[in-house]
Chimera marker file (.cmm) of the C-alpha trace (Angstrom):
<marker_set name="trace">
<marker id="1" x="47.670" y="112.260" z="144.104" r="1" g="1" b="0" radius="0.5"/>
<marker id="2" x="48.278" y="115.981" z="143.823" r="1" g="1" b="0" radius="0.5"/>
<marker id="3" x="46.823" y="117.933" z="140.937" r="1" g="1" b="0" radius="0.5"/>
<marker id="4" x="50.327" y="118.633" z="139.620" r="1" g="1" b="0" radius="0.5"/>
<marker id="5" x="51.159" y="114.904" z="139.528" r="1" g="1" b="0" radius="0.5"/>
<marker id="6" x="47.884" y="114.199" z="137.736" r="1" g="1" b="0" radius="0.5"/>
<marker id="7" x="48.876" y="116.828" z="135.153" r="1" g="1" b="0" radius="0.5"/>
<marker id="8" x="52.357" y="115.259" z="134.873" r="1" g="1" b="0" radius="0.5"/>
<marker id="9" x="50.892" y="111.766" z="134.437" r="1" g="1" b="0" radius="0.5"/>
<marker id="10" x="48.558" y="113.022" z="131.698" r="1" g="1" b="0" radius="0.5"/>
<marker id="11" x="51.450" y="114.759" z="129.933" r="1" g="1" b="0" radius="0.5"/>
<marker id="12" x="53.563" y="111.588" z="130.036" r="1" g="1" b="0" radius="0.5"/>
<marker id="13" x="50.635" y="109.528" z="128.730" r="1" g="1" b="0" radius="0.5"/>
<marker id="14" x="50.233" y="112.022" z="125.863" r="1" g="1" b="0" radius="0.5"/>
<marker id="15" x="53.923" y="111.648" z="124.950" r="1" g="1" b="0" radius="0.5"/>
<marker id="16" x="53.551" y="107.858" z="124.822" r="1" g="1" b="0" radius="0.5"/>
<marker id="17" x="50.362" y="108.046" z="122.746" r="1" g="1" b="0" radius="0.5"/>
<marker id="18" x="52.033" y="110.446" z="120.289" r="1" g="1" b="0" radius="0.5"/>
<marker id="19" x="54.976" y="108.053" z="119.963" r="1" g="1" b="0" radius="0.5"/>
<marker id="20" x="52.685" y="105.064" z="119.357" r="1" g="1" b="0" radius="0.5"/>
<marker id="21" x="50.669" y="106.983" z="116.737" r="1" g="1" b="0" radius="0.5"/>
<marker id="22" x="53.840" y="108.057" z="114.939" r="1" g="1" b="0" radius="0.5"/>
<marker id="23" x="55.016" y="104.420" z="114.900" r="1" g="1" b="0" radius="0.5"/>
<marker id="24" x="51.716" y="103.343" z="113.354" r="1" g="1" b="0" radius="0.5"/>
<marker id="25" x="52.136" y="106.052" z="110.697" r="1" g="1" b="0" radius="0.5"/>
<marker id="26" x="55.712" y="104.923" z="110.001" r="1" g="1" b="0" radius="0.5"/>
<marker id="27" x="56.874" y="108.428" z="110.993" r="1" g="1" b="0" radius="0.5"/>
<marker id="28" x="60.340" y="108.114" z="112.541" r="1" g="1" b="0" radius="0.5"/>
<marker id="29" x="60.744" y="111.866" z="113.070" r="1" g="1" b="0" radius="0.5"/>
<marker id="30" x="57.362" y="112.046" z="114.791" r="1" g="1" b="0" radius="0.5"/>
<marker id="31" x="58.205" y="109.035" z="116.909" r="1" g="1" b="0" radius="0.5"/>
<marker id="32" x="61.264" y="110.729" z="118.394" r="1" g="1" b="0" radius="0.5"/>
<marker id="33" x="59.832" y="114.261" z="118.512" r="1" g="1" b="0" radius="0.5"/>
<marker id="34" x="59.425" y="113.932" z="122.287" r="1" g="1" b="0" radius="0.5"/>
<marker id="35" x="62.867" y="112.402" z="122.916" r="1" g="1" b="0" radius="0.5"/>
<marker id="36" x="65.738" y="114.359" z="124.427" r="1" g="1" b="0" radius="0.5"/>
<marker id="37" x="68.639" y="115.033" z="122.045" r="1" g="1" b="0" radius="0.5"/>
<marker id="38" x="70.837" y="112.751" z="124.155" r="1" g="1" b="0" radius="0.5"/>
<marker id="39" x="68.214" y="109.994" z="124.524" r="1" g="1" b="0" radius="0.5"/>
<marker id="40" x="69.283" y="106.377" z="124.532" r="1" g="1" b="0" radius="0.5"/>
<marker id="41" x="67.446" y="103.292" z="123.371" r="1" g="1" b="0" radius="0.5"/>
<marker id="42" x="68.672" y="99.852" z="124.335" r="1" g="1" b="0" radius="0.5"/>
<marker id="43" x="67.152" y="96.902" z="122.541" r="1" g="1" b="0" radius="0.5"/>
<marker id="44" x="68.440" y="93.334" z="122.518" r="1" g="1" b="0" radius="0.5"/>
<marker id="45" x="71.833" y="93.538" z="120.865" r="1" g="1" b="0" radius="0.5"/>
<marker id="46" x="71.926" y="97.281" z="120.203" r="1" g="1" b="0" radius="0.5"/>
<marker id="47" x="72.512" y="100.671" z="121.764" r="1" g="1" b="0" radius="0.5"/>
<marker id="48" x="71.173" y="103.753" z="120.024" r="1" g="1" b="0" radius="0.5"/>
<marker id="49" x="72.824" y="106.718" z="121.695" r="1" g="1" b="0" radius="0.5"/>
<marker id="50" x="71.047" y="109.857" z="120.479" r="1" g="1" b="0" radius="0.5"/>
<marker id="51" x="67.685" y="111.020" z="119.190" r="1" g="1" b="0" radius="0.5"/>
<marker id="52" x="69.175" y="111.282" z="115.678" r="1" g="1" b="0" radius="0.5"/>
<marker id="53" x="70.517" y="107.712" z="115.774" r="1" g="1" b="0" radius="0.5"/>
<marker id="54" x="67.163" y="106.437" z="117.067" r="1" g="1" b="0" radius="0.5"/>
<marker id="55" x="65.317" y="108.339" z="114.327" r="1" g="1" b="0" radius="0.5"/>
<marker id="56" x="67.644" y="107.031" z="111.595" r="1" g="1" b="0" radius="0.5"/>
<marker id="57" x="67.352" y="103.422" z="112.736" r="1" g="1" b="0" radius="0.5"/>
<marker id="58" x="63.557" y="103.681" z="113.004" r="1" g="1" b="0" radius="0.5"/>
<marker id="59" x="63.300" y="105.270" z="109.549" r="1" g="1" b="0" radius="0.5"/>
<marker id="60" x="65.236" y="102.334" z="108.096" r="1" g="1" b="0" radius="0.5"/>
<marker id="61" x="63.071" y="99.859" z="110.019" r="1" g="1" b="0" radius="0.5"/>
<marker id="62" x="59.818" y="101.552" z="108.914" r="1" g="1" b="0" radius="0.5"/>
<marker id="63" x="61.008" y="101.332" z="105.306" r="1" g="1" b="0" radius="0.5"/>
<marker id="64" x="61.853" y="97.654" z="105.793" r="1" g="1" b="0" radius="0.5"/>
<marker id="65" x="60.840" y="95.034" z="108.355" r="1" g="1" b="0" radius="0.5"/>
<marker id="66" x="58.534" y="97.317" z="110.388" r="1" g="1" b="0" radius="0.5"/>
<marker id="67" x="56.630" y="98.701" z="107.387" r="1" g="1" b="0" radius="0.5"/>
<marker id="68" x="52.909" y="98.691" z="108.179" r="1" g="1" b="0" radius="0.5"/>
<marker id="69" x="53.418" y="97.668" z="111.806" r="1" g="1" b="0" radius="0.5"/>
<marker id="70" x="52.023" y="99.133" z="115.001" r="1" g="1" b="0" radius="0.5"/>
<marker id="71" x="52.625" y="98.515" z="118.670" r="1" g="1" b="0" radius="0.5"/>
<marker id="72" x="50.507" y="97.060" z="121.433" r="1" g="1" b="0" radius="0.5"/>
<marker id="73" x="51.307" y="98.535" z="124.843" r="1" g="1" b="0" radius="0.5"/>
<marker id="74" x="50.049" y="97.841" z="128.338" r="1" g="1" b="0" radius="0.5"/>
<marker id="75" x="51.311" y="100.182" z="131.007" r="1" g="1" b="0" radius="0.5"/>
<marker id="76" x="52.212" y="98.279" z="134.161" r="1" g="1" b="0" radius="0.5"/>
<marker id="77" x="53.381" y="101.150" z="136.348" r="1" g="1" b="0" radius="0.5"/>
<marker id="78" x="54.466" y="104.762" z="136.535" r="1" g="1" b="0" radius="0.5"/>
<marker id="79" x="56.450" y="106.296" z="139.340" r="1" g="1" b="0" radius="0.5"/>
<marker id="80" x="58.093" y="109.639" z="139.844" r="1" g="1" b="0" radius="0.5"/>
<marker id="81" x="61.695" y="110.073" z="140.896" r="1" g="1" b="0" radius="0.5"/>
<marker id="82" x="61.993" y="113.512" z="142.402" r="1" g="1" b="0" radius="0.5"/>
<marker id="83" x="60.208" y="116.351" z="140.661" r="1" g="1" b="0" radius="0.5"/>
<marker id="84" x="61.607" y="116.082" z="137.138" r="1" g="1" b="0" radius="0.5"/>
<marker id="85" x="61.911" y="112.366" z="136.383" r="1" g="1" b="0" radius="0.5"/>
<marker id="86" x="59.532" y="109.468" z="135.932" r="1" g="1" b="0" radius="0.5"/>
<marker id="87" x="59.824" y="105.787" z="135.100" r="1" g="1" b="0" radius="0.5"/>
<marker id="88" x="57.143" y="103.945" z="133.148" r="1" g="1" b="0" radius="0.5"/>
<marker id="89" x="57.142" y="100.159" z="132.888" r="1" g="1" b="0" radius="0.5"/>
<marker id="90" x="55.131" y="98.545" z="130.118" r="1" g="1" b="0" radius="0.5"/>
<marker id="91" x="54.521" y="95.271" z="128.362" r="1" g="1" b="0" radius="0.5"/>
<marker id="92" x="54.773" y="95.848" z="124.653" r="1" g="1" b="0" radius="0.5"/>
<marker id="93" x="54.864" y="94.076" z="121.365" r="1" g="1" b="0" radius="0.5"/>
<marker id="94" x="55.035" y="94.777" z="117.647" r="1" g="1" b="0" radius="0.5"/>
<marker id="95" x="51.930" y="94.003" z="115.658" r="1" g="1" b="0" radius="0.5"/>
<marker id="96" x="53.182" y="93.294" z="112.155" r="1" g="1" b="0" radius="0.5"/>
<marker id="97" x="51.065" y="93.927" z="109.074" r="1" g="1" b="0" radius="0.5"/>
<marker id="98" x="48.496" y="91.150" z="108.766" r="1" g="1" b="0" radius="0.5"/>
<marker id="99" x="48.668" y="90.109" z="112.427" r="1" g="1" b="0" radius="0.5"/>
<marker id="100" x="45.643" y="90.407" z="114.685" r="1" g="1" b="0" radius="0.5"/>
<marker id="101" x="47.551" y="89.912" z="117.940" r="1" g="1" b="0" radius="0.5"/>
<marker id="102" x="51.078" y="89.807" z="119.275" r="1" g="1" b="0" radius="0.5"/>
<marker id="103" x="52.144" y="86.302" z="120.328" r="1" g="1" b="0" radius="0.5"/>
<marker id="104" x="53.227" y="86.078" z="123.970" r="1" g="1" b="0" radius="0.5"/>
<marker id="105" x="56.660" y="84.914" z="122.812" r="1" g="1" b="0" radius="0.5"/>
<marker id="106" x="57.144" y="88.235" z="120.973" r="1" g="1" b="0" radius="0.5"/>
<marker id="107" x="56.248" y="90.523" z="123.887" r="1" g="1" b="0" radius="0.5"/>
<marker id="108" x="58.821" y="92.594" z="125.738" r="1" g="1" b="0" radius="0.5"/>
<marker id="109" x="59.066" y="94.324" z="129.074" r="1" g="1" b="0" radius="0.5"/>
<marker id="110" x="60.004" y="97.957" z="128.525" r="1" g="1" b="0" radius="0.5"/>
<marker id="111" x="61.325" y="100.726" z="130.722" r="1" g="1" b="0" radius="0.5"/>
<marker id="112" x="60.768" y="104.345" z="129.723" r="1" g="1" b="0" radius="0.5"/>
<marker id="113" x="62.675" y="107.071" z="131.562" r="1" g="1" b="0" radius="0.5"/>
<marker id="114" x="61.145" y="110.534" z="131.331" r="1" g="1" b="0" radius="0.5"/>
<marker id="115" x="62.754" y="113.841" z="132.157" r="1" g="1" b="0" radius="0.5"/>
<marker id="116" x="60.970" y="117.153" z="132.558" r="1" g="1" b="0" radius="0.5"/>
<marker id="117" x="62.932" y="119.839" z="130.701" r="1" g="1" b="0" radius="0.5"/>
<marker id="118" x="61.700" y="123.407" z="130.476" r="1" g="1" b="0" radius="0.5"/>
<marker id="119" x="58.271" y="122.299" z="131.696" r="1" g="1" b="0" radius="0.5"/>
<marker id="120" x="57.962" y="119.558" z="129.041" r="1" g="1" b="0" radius="0.5"/>
<marker id="121" x="58.115" y="115.799" z="129.628" r="1" g="1" b="0" radius="0.5"/>
<marker id="122" x="60.527" y="114.066" z="127.240" r="1" g="1" b="0" radius="0.5"/>
<marker id="123" x="61.759" y="110.504" z="126.805" r="1" g="1" b="0" radius="0.5"/>
<marker id="124" x="65.367" y="110.322" z="127.994" r="1" g="1" b="0" radius="0.5"/>
<marker id="125" x="65.841" y="106.556" z="127.771" r="1" g="1" b="0" radius="0.5"/>
<marker id="126" x="64.078" y="103.418" z="126.584" r="1" g="1" b="0" radius="0.5"/>
<marker id="127" x="65.073" y="99.821" z="127.257" r="1" g="1" b="0" radius="0.5"/>
<marker id="128" x="63.327" y="96.616" z="126.280" r="1" g="1" b="0" radius="0.5"/>
<marker id="129" x="63.944" y="93.002" z="127.126" r="1" g="1" b="0" radius="0.5"/>
<marker id="130" x="62.138" y="89.887" z="125.910" r="1" g="1" b="0" radius="0.5"/>
<marker id="131" x="59.395" y="88.795" z="128.231" r="1" g="1" b="0" radius="0.5"/>
<marker id="132" x="60.052" y="85.315" z="129.553" r="1" g="1" b="0" radius="0.5"/>
<marker id="133" x="57.329" y="82.886" z="130.533" r="1" g="1" b="0" radius="0.5"/>
<marker id="134" x="56.512" y="83.031" z="134.280" r="1" g="1" b="0" radius="0.5"/>
<marker id="135" x="58.429" y="79.786" z="134.907" r="1" g="1" b="0" radius="0.5"/>
<marker id="136" x="61.784" y="81.269" z="133.842" r="1" g="1" b="0" radius="0.5"/>
<link id1="1" id2="2" r="1" g="1" b="0" radius="0.2"/>
<link id1="2" id2="3" r="1" g="1" b="0" radius="0.2"/>
<link id1="3" id2="4" r="1" g="1" b="0" radius="0.2"/>
<link id1="4" id2="5" r="1" g="1" b="0" radius="0.2"/>
<link id1="5" id2="6" r="1" g="1" b="0" radius="0.2"/>
<link id1="6" id2="7" r="1" g="1" b="0" radius="0.2"/>
<link id1="7" id2="8" r="1" g="1" b="0" radius="0.2"/>
<link id1="8" id2="9" r="1" g="1" b="0" radius="0.2"/>
<link id1="9" id2="10" r="1" g="1" b="0" radius="0.2"/>
<link id1="10" id2="11" r="1" g="1" b="0" radius="0.2"/>
<link id1="11" id2="12" r="1" g="1" b="0" radius="0.2"/>
<link id1="12" id2="13" r="1" g="1" b="0" radius="0.2"/>
<link id1="13" id2="14" r="1" g="1" b="0" radius="0.2"/>
<link id1="14" id2="15" r="1" g="1" b="0" radius="0.2"/>
<link id1="15" id2="16" r="1" g="1" b="0" radius="0.2"/>
<link id1="16" id2="17" r="1" g="1" b="0" radius="0.2"/>
<link id1="17" id2="18" r="1" g="1" b="0" radius="0.2"/>
<link id1="18" id2="19" r="1" g="1" b="0" radius="0.2"/>
<link id1="19" id2="20" r="1" g="1" b="0" radius="0.2"/>
<link id1="20" id2="21" r="1" g="1" b="0" radius="0.2"/>
<link id1="21" id2="22" r="1" g="1" b="0" radius="0.2"/>
<link id1="22" id2="23" r="1" g="1" b="0" radius="0.2"/>
<link id1="23" id2="24" r="1" g="1" b="0" radius="0.2"/>
<link id1="24" id2="25" r="1" g="1" b="0" radius="0.2"/>
<link id1="25" id2="26" r="1" g="1" b="0" radius="0.2"/>
<link id1="26" id2="27" r="1" g="1" b="0" radius="0.2"/>
<link id1="27" id2="28" r="1" g="1" b="0" radius="0.2"/>
<link id1="28" id2="29" r="1" g="1" b="0" radius="0.2"/>
<link id1="29" id2="30" r="1" g="1" b="0" radius="0.2"/>
<link id1="30" id2="31" r="1" g="1" b="0" radius="0.2"/>
<link id1="31" id2="32" r="1" g="1" b="0" radius="0.2"/>
<link id1="32" id2="33" r="1" g="1" b="0" radius="0.2"/>
<link id1="33" id2="34" r="1" g="1" b="0" radius="0.2"/>
<link id1="34" id2="35" r="1" g="1" b="0" radius="0.2"/>
<link id1="35" id2="36" r="1" g="1" b="0" radius="0.2"/>
<link id1="36" id2="37" r="1" g="1" b="0" radius="0.2"/>
<link id1="37" id2="38" r="1" g="1" b="0" radius="0.2"/>
<link id1="38" id2="39" r="1" g="1" b="0" radius="0.2"/>
<link id1="39" id2="40" r="1" g="1" b="0" radius="0.2"/>
<link id1="40" id2="41" r="1" g="1" b="0" radius="0.2"/>
<link id1="41" id2="42" r="1" g="1" b="0" radius="0.2"/>
<link id1="42" id2="43" r="1" g="1" b="0" radius="0.2"/>
<link id1="43" id2="44" r="1" g="1" b="0" radius="0.2"/>
<link id1="44" id2="45" r="1" g="1" b="0" radius="0.2"/>
<link id1="45" id2="46" r="1" g="1" b="0" radius="0.2"/>
<link id1="46" id2="47" r="1" g="1" b="0" radius="0.2"/>
<link id1="47" id2="48" r="1" g="1" b="0" radius="0.2"/>
<link id1="48" id2="49" r="1" g="1" b="0" radius="0.2"/>
<link id1="49" id2="50" r="1" g="1" b="0" radius="0.2"/>
<link id1="50" id2="51" r="1" g="1" b="0" radius="0.2"/>
<link id1="51" id2="52" r="1" g="1" b="0" radius="0.2"/>
<link id1="52" id2="53" r="1" g="1" b="0" radius="0.2"/>
<link id1="53" id2="54" r="1" g="1" b="0" radius="0.2"/>
<link id1="54" id2="55" r="1" g="1" b="0" radius="0.2"/>
<link id1="55" id2="56" r="1" g="1" b="0" radius="0.2"/>
<link id1="56" id2="57" r="1" g="1" b="0" radius="0.2"/>
<link id1="57" id2="58" r="1" g="1" b="0" radius="0.2"/>
<link id1="58" id2="59" r="1" g="1" b="0" radius="0.2"/>
<link id1="59" id2="60" r="1" g="1" b="0" radius="0.2"/>
<link id1="60" id2="61" r="1" g="1" b="0" radius="0.2"/>
<link id1="61" id2="62" r="1" g="1" b="0" radius="0.2"/>
<link id1="62" id2="63" r="1" g="1" b="0" radius="0.2"/>
<link id1="63" id2="64" r="1" g="1" b="0" radius="0.2"/>
<link id1="64" id2="65" r="1" g="1" b="0" radius="0.2"/>
<link id1="65" id2="66" r="1" g="1" b="0" radius="0.2"/>
<link id1="66" id2="67" r="1" g="1" b="0" radius="0.2"/>
<link id1="67" id2="68" r="1" g="1" b="0" radius="0.2"/>
<link id1="68" id2="69" r="1" g="1" b="0" radius="0.2"/>
<link id1="69" id2="70" r="1" g="1" b="0" radius="0.2"/>
<link id1="70" id2="71" r="1" g="1" b="0" radius="0.2"/>
<link id1="71" id2="72" r="1" g="1" b="0" radius="0.2"/>
<link id1="72" id2="73" r="1" g="1" b="0" radius="0.2"/>
<link id1="73" id2="74" r="1" g="1" b="0" radius="0.2"/>
<link id1="74" id2="75" r="1" g="1" b="0" radius="0.2"/>
<link id1="75" id2="76" r="1" g="1" b="0" radius="0.2"/>
<link id1="76" id2="77" r="1" g="1" b="0" radius="0.2"/>
<link id1="77" id2="78" r="1" g="1" b="0" radius="0.2"/>
<link id1="78" id2="79" r="1" g="1" b="0" radius="0.2"/>
<link id1="79" id2="80" r="1" g="1" b="0" radius="0.2"/>
<link id1="80" id2="81" r="1" g="1" b="0" radius="0.2"/>
<link id1="81" id2="82" r="1" g="1" b="0" radius="0.2"/>
<link id1="82" id2="83" r="1" g="1" b="0" radius="0.2"/>
<link id1="83" id2="84" r="1" g="1" b="0" radius="0.2"/>
<link id1="84" id2="85" r="1" g="1" b="0" radius="0.2"/>
<link id1="85" id2="86" r="1" g="1" b="0" radius="0.2"/>
<link id1="86" id2="87" r="1" g="1" b="0" radius="0.2"/>
<link id1="87" id2="88" r="1" g="1" b="0" radius="0.2"/>
<link id1="88" id2="89" r="1" g="1" b="0" radius="0.2"/>
<link id1="89" id2="90" r="1" g="1" b="0" radius="0.2"/>
<link id1="90" id2="91" r="1" g="1" b="0" radius="0.2"/>
<link id1="91" id2="92" r="1" g="1" b="0" radius="0.2"/>
<link id1="92" id2="93" r="1" g="1" b="0" radius="0.2"/>
<link id1="93" id2="94" r="1" g="1" b="0" radius="0.2"/>
<link id1="94" id2="95" r="1" g="1" b="0" radius="0.2"/>
<link id1="95" id2="96" r="1" g="1" b="0" radius="0.2"/>
<link id1="96" id2="97" r="1" g="1" b="0" radius="0.2"/>
<link id1="97" id2="98" r="1" g="1" b="0" radius="0.2"/>
<link id1="98" id2="99" r="1" g="1" b="0" radius="0.2"/>
<link id1="99" id2="100" r="1" g="1" b="0" radius="0.2"/>
<link id1="100" id2="101" r="1" g="1" b="0" radius="0.2"/>
<link id1="101" id2="102" r="1" g="1" b="0" radius="0.2"/>
<link id1="102" id2="103" r="1" g="1" b="0" radius="0.2"/>
<link id1="103" id2="104" r="1" g="1" b="0" radius="0.2"/>
<link id1="104" id2="105" r="1" g="1" b="0" radius="0.2"/>
<link id1="105" id2="106" r="1" g="1" b="0" radius="0.2"/>
<link id1="106" id2="107" r="1" g="1" b="0" radius="0.2"/>
<link id1="107" id2="108" r="1" g="1" b="0" radius="0.2"/>
<link id1="108" id2="109" r="1" g="1" b="0" radius="0.2"/>
<link id1="109" id2="110" r="1" g="1" b="0" radius="0.2"/>
<link id1="110" id2="111" r="1" g="1" b="0" radius="0.2"/>
<link id1="111" id2="112" r="1" g="1" b="0" radius="0.2"/>
<link id1="112" id2="113" r="1" g="1" b="0" radius="0.2"/>
<link id1="113" id2="114" r="1" g="1" b="0" radius="0.2"/>
<link id1="114" id2="115" r="1" g="1" b="0" radius="0.2"/>
<link id1="115" id2="116" r="1" g="1" b="0" radius="0.2"/>
<link id1="116" id2="117" r="1" g="1" b="0" radius="0.2"/>
<link id1="117" id2="118" r="1" g="1" b="0" radius="0.2"/>
<link id1="118" id2="119" r="1" g="1" b="0" radius="0.2"/>
<link id1="119" id2="120" r="1" g="1" b="0" radius="0.2"/>
<link id1="120" id2="121" r="1" g="1" b="0" radius="0.2"/>
<link id1="121" id2="122" r="1" g="1" b="0" radius="0.2"/>
<link id1="122" id2="123" r="1" g="1" b="0" radius="0.2"/>
<link id1="123" id2="124" r="1" g="1" b="0" radius="0.2"/>
<link id1="124" id2="125" r="1" g="1" b="0" radius="0.2"/>
<link id1="125" id2="126" r="1" g="1" b="0" radius="0.2"/>
<link id1="126" id2="127" r="1" g="1" b="0" radius="0.2"/>
<link id1="127" id2="128" r="1" g="1" b="0" radius="0.2"/>
<link id1="128" id2="129" r="1" g="1" b="0" radius="0.2"/>
<link id1="129" id2="130" r="1" g="1" b="0" radius="0.2"/>
<link id1="130" id2="131" r="1" g="1" b="0" radius="0.2"/>
<link id1="131" id2="132" r="1" g="1" b="0" radius="0.2"/>
<link id1="132" id2="133" r="1" g="1" b="0" radius="0.2"/>
<link id1="133" id2="134" r="1" g="1" b="0" radius="0.2"/>
<link id1="134" id2="135" r="1" g="1" b="0" radius="0.2"/>
<link id1="135" id2="136" r="1" g="1" b="0" radius="0.2"/>
</marker_set>
């Protein structure tokens, strides 16, 4: 791996870590600080089509059902598409207040699309889908 790709990978990892920390703090603005203005988030049953919409929906969730939650994330892969785009695949889950682990039935497979704008890696799109047991 070239030194520049190692730097890019570290920068992308830092963006993800910042997002996870902001989630744990219930900080919707911090969670989307590294999203592009035109970012999209697709979750089962919903499309959130801008950074502002994502922030607003997360603020409502942090004040309600996601209050006190955090996320558990296991990166499965990262690959670059050209010089200014990357795709990260992860297995993730929400750890609700009082839980010590995320049940397998609550885990999702997630795709993160990153774009490098003005030398900075930003999240351009996020998509999650429930993780099915290996037999399905």
